[in-house]
C-alpha positions in Angstrom: -44.4 0.2 43.5 -45.1 -2.6 45.9 -47.9 -2.4 48.5 -48.2 1.3 47.9 -44.4 1.9 48.4 -41.8 2.9 45.8 -38.6 1.1 45.5 -35.6 1.1 43.1 -34.1 -2.0 41.5 -30.5 -1.0 41.5 -29.4 -4.0 39.4 -31.9 -3.3 36.7 -31.0 0.4 36.6 -27.2 -0.4 36.2 -27.9 -3.0 33.6 -30.0 -0.5 31.5 -27.3 2.1 31.9 -24.6 -0.4 30.8 -26.6 -1.4 27.7 -27.2 2.2 26.8 -23.6 3.2 27.2 -22.5 0.1 25.2 -24.8 0.9 22.3 -23.6 4.5 22.3 -19.9 3.3 22.3 -20.5 1.0 19.3 -22.2 3.8 17.3 -19.5 6.3 18.3 -16.7 3.9 17.2 -18.5 3.1 14.0 -18.7 6.7 13.1 -15.1 7.5 14.2 -13.9 4.6 12.1 -15.0 6.3 9.0 -12.3 9.0 9.1 -10.3 7.0 6.5 -11.7 5.5 3.3 -15.0 7.3 3.3 -17.2 8.3 1.6 -17.5 5.0 -0.3 -17.7 5.0 -4.1 -20.0 2.4 -5.4 -19.2 0.5 -8.6 -21.3 -1.2 -11.2 -24.2 0.9 -12.6 -24.3 2.9 -9.3 -21.6 5.5 -9.5 -22.1 7.8 -6.5 -20.6 8.4 -3.1 -22.1 7.0 0.2 -21.4 8.3 3.7 -22.5 5.0 5.3 -24.9 4.4 8.2 -24.9 7.3 10.6 -23.1 9.7 8.3 -19.5 11.0 8.6 -17.9 12.2 11.9 -17.0 15.9 12.3 -13.7 17.0 10.8 -10.5 17.0 12.8 -7.2 18.6 11.7 -3.9 16.9 12.6 -0.5 18.6 12.5 2.0 16.2 10.8 5.4 15.6 12.3 8.5 17.4 11.2 6.6 20.4 9.7 5.0 18.4 6.9 1.8 20.4 7.1 -1.6 19.5 8.3 -4.2 16.9 7.3 -8.0 17.2 7.8 -10.1 14.0 8.0 -12.6 13.4 6.8 -11.6 15.9 4.1 -11.8 16.5 0.4 -11.8 13.4 -1.8 -8.2 12.5 -2.9 -7.2 12.9 -6.5 -8.0 9.8 -8.5 -6.2 8.4 -11.5 -8.1 7.4 -14.6 -9.4 3.8 -14.2 -8.6 2.0 -17.5 -10.9 -0.9 -16.9 -14.5 -1.8 -17.2 -16.8 -4.0 -15.1 -17.6 -7.4 -16.6 -21.2 -7.1 -15.4 -23.7 -4.6 -14.2 -23.8 -5.9 -10.6 -21.8 -4.0 -7.9 -18.6 -6.0 -7.2 -18.3 -7.4 -10.7 -14.7 -8.1 -11.8 -12.8 -5.4 -13.7 -11.6 -6.2 -17.2 -8.5 -4.1 -18.1 -8.8 -2.0 -21.3 -5.0 -1.5 -21.7 -1.8 -2.7 -20.0 -3.0 -3.4 -16.4 0.5 -3.3 -14.9 1.2 0.2 -16.2 -2.4 1.5 -15.8 -2.7 0.4 -12.2 -5.6 -2.1 -12.4 -6.5 -4.9 -10.0 -3.5 -6.1 -7.9 -1.4 -3.4 -9.7 -3.6 -0.6 -8.3 -2.1 1.9 -5.9 -3.4 4.6 -3.5 -2.9 8.3 -3.8 -0.2 9.1 -1.1 2.0 12.1 -0.3 5.0 12.8 -2.5 7.5 12.9 0.4 9.6 10.1 1.9 8.7 8.3 5.1 10.8 9.8 7.9 12.5 8.5 11.1 11.7 9.8 14.5 14.5 12.4 14.1 13.2 13.6 10.7 15.6 11.8 8.3 14.5 9.9 5.3 13.7 6.4 6.6 14.7 4.3 3.5 17.9 5.2 1.8 20.6 3.4 -0.2 23.8 2.2 1.4 25.8 4.8 -0.5 23.9 7.4 1.6 24.0 5.6 5.0 27.4 4.0 5.5 26.5 2.8 9.1 24.8 -0.2 7.6 26.2 -3.1 5.6 25.6 -6.6 4.4 26.3 -9.3 7.0 29.4 -11.3 6.1 27.5 -14.5 6.5 24.8 -13.5 3.9 25.2 -13.4 0.2 25.7 -9.9 -1.2 23.6 -9.4 -4.4 25.3 -6.2 -5.5 26.8 -6.6 -8.9 24.8 -9.8 -9.5 22.2 -10.6 -12.1 18.4 -10.3 -11.6 16.3 -12.9 -13.4 12.6 -12.6 -14.2 10.0 -15.3 -14.2 11.0 -16.2 -17.8 14.5 -17.2 -16.6 16.2 -14.4 -18.5 18.3 -11.7 -17.0 16.5 -8.4 -16.9 18.6 -6.2 -14.6 21.7 -6.0 -12.3 21.8 -5.1 -8.6 23.8 -1.9 -8.1 22.9 -1.1 -4.4 20.7 -2.0 -1.5 18.3 0.3 0.3 18.1 0.0 4.1 15.3 0.9 6.5 16.9 3.0 9.2 14.0 2.5 11.7 13.9 -1.3 11.4 17.4 -2.2 10.3 16.9 -4.5 7.3 17.0 -4.1 3.6 13.7 -3.0 2.0 14.7 -2.7 -1.6 17.4 -3.6 -4.1 18.3 -0.9 -6.6 18.6 -2.3 -10.1 20.1 -1.2 -13.4 17.6 -2.2 -16.0 19.0 -1.2 -19.3 20.2 2.1 -18.1 17.2 2.9 -16.0 17.5 2.7 -12.2 14.5 1.0 -10.5 13.8 -0.5 -7.1 12.9 -4.1 -6.3 11.1 -4.9 -3.0 13.1 -7.5 -1.2 9.8 -9.3 -0.3 9.4 -10.0 -4.0 12.9 -11.3 -4.5 14.8 -14.5 -3.7 18.6 -14.1 -3.2 20.5 -17.2 -4.0 23.7 -18.3 -2.4 25.8 -16.9 -5.3 24.1 -13.5 -4.9 22.0 -13.7 -8.0 18.3 -12.7 -7.6 15.2 -14.5 -8.8 11.9 -12.6 -9.3 8.8 -14.6 -10.0 6.3 -11.8 -10.3 7.4 -10.1 -13.6 9.3 -11.0 -16.8 12.8 -9.9 -17.5 11.7 -7.3 -20.1 9.3 -5.7 -17.6 12.0 -4.4 -15.2 12.3 -1.3 -17.5 8.6 -0.6 -16.9 8.9 -0.4 -13.1 8.0 3.2 -11.9 11.1 5.3 -11.3 12.2 7.8 -8.7 12.3 11.6 -8.8 15.2 11.6 -6.4 17.9 8.9 -6.9 18.7 8.8 -3.2 15.2 8.7 -1.7 11.8 7.2 -2.3 8.5 8.9 -1.6 5.4 7.2 -0.1 3.6 7.6 -3.4 6.6 6.0 -5.3 6.7 3.1 -2.9 3.0 2.4 -3.5 3.4 2.4 -7.2 6.5 0.2 -7.2 5.1 -2.4 -4.9 1.8 -2.3 -6.9 3.7 -3.0 -10.1 5.4 -6.1 -8.8 2.1 -7.2 -7.2 0.3 -6.8 -10.4 2.8 -9.0 -12.2 1.6 -12.0 -10.1 -1.6 -11.8 -12.2 -0.8 -9.9 -15.3 2.9 -10.6 -16.2 2.0 -13.4 -18.5 -1.4 -14.0 -20.3 -1.8 -17.5 -18.7 -1.7 -16.1 -15.2 -5.1 -14.4 -15.6 -6.7 -17.4 -17.1 -8.8 -20.0 -15.1 -7.0 -23.1 -13.9 -9.9 -25.4 -14.6 
């Protein structure tokens, strides 16, 4: 009110409305962002679940493509595998000390998530990652070395397996895995963890030659599920820290 008359400050009203809408948007996005990965499980001496600031959003059910069922998020907590490790201290965030074989037990960089036991699919519903023996439309470029039939060496310089086939990604045409024969056991090797030399031989720095037989296997020899992919990649990733005793020791 000025001189007994009312007036409206349009700029102040719009600014207040904008600030209010922006705060609401931030809080809404924060809550919606908790559909995956919540509730949080605390570690250390505190071993309970926390919904975070503002609680969890209301449940939504999504129908998965190609008739693979439904998924409700946030939903029931996923199944957890036994953690074979203990914290080195009482404070939350303390490093974990493995109590067994960390690469097999899934500890630290070898840990994996619980994922569906079905393969990733293309837009037309076919398994996305398959060996060349299943998809003859793809092949190795004539200008590139072909590792099939060649030796695979571990970080110790010894041969641990032989390449028998390559697995192609149909959605993004390139090779995702090399299929190995490790002493009669068929396992996969992520191409991102391998170095193919000009003669076709393969060098793997993340694991030893004898550890190829410990790589998680496949239920179906011609396809790989999302859960199997997570376990396989986690095994090789874990080898960067646990393959040899000296890798987990301090440098200084």
